[in-house]
C-alpha positions, 0 to 999 in steps of 0.5 A: 829277695832272702839270702840263700845259705846254701848251694841251691835253693832246694838245699837252702829250703831243705835245711830251713825246714830240717831246722824247723823240724828240730826246733820242734822236736826240741819242743816236744822233747822238753815235755811239751803237752801241745803242738808248739806255736810258730813263733816258739819254734821260729825263735828255737830255729833262729828264724823270722815266724814268717818262715814257718808259713813258708814250710807248714801250713798249719800246726797241724800240718807241722804236727804231721810232719813230725810224726813223718819225720821221727817215726823213720828216724828211729826205725833207720838208726835200729837197723842200721845199728843191726845191720852192722853188728856181726850174727844173729845173736849180736844183732838181737843184743845190737836191738835192745841197745840201739833202742835203749841208745835213742831213748837216752837221746830223748827220741823216746820223749818225741814220740810219747809226745807225739802220741799225747798231742796227736792221738787218733786212729791215724796216728795209731795206724802209722805208730802201728805200721812203726813198730811192725818195721821196727820189730823186724830186724830183731824177729829175722835175728831171732828166726835165723838163731832158731828161736822156736816162736820167734814173734812171741820171744821178739814180744817179751825181748822188747817188754824188756826193752820197754821196761828199761825204757822207764827206768832212763826214763826215771833218770836211772843210770843209762849205762847201767840200764843198757847193760842189764838188759843186755845181761838179762837176753845174751844168756838166752841168745848165746845159748841159741847161737851155740846150737845154731851153729 
């Protein structure tokens, strides 16, 4: 019987699966152009190759698990950052900063790799749903600020986030890019906060 490295079998299995997902995420973040092999994942996770099959039936199953893991993690981080901000203007700025922090941490590289490896209607639908969920805190904050067309303004702010993402991924200084993005939006939200307060 294999040795259990957690208080319960369930916790052990969850930890093993997390280690495998994290190993696969590392491979994707390094620029993988195909679904990582089970052997490569096992080596990175420090587990036997046969262990991978206990958690994932196939590489396609692993890919689906990665998609299910990546999108909610991103949304949760952004939602947490915006919830902790003081007032709607600060929530907009927190939204920008949280997204760019995730990009700097390599999360966008993982999402981009998944989009390359798993294109198709199912992935596209999940991606659209994740983006809609992700935009909610931004749209809500803009609405609270009294912005007339919150959806269109959210789209413009996201264009700034996407441009900043490209700059970070080109290797430009992360702190400077984050500061510049915030500086572009801050006067707009500050002015609306002054009129809505």
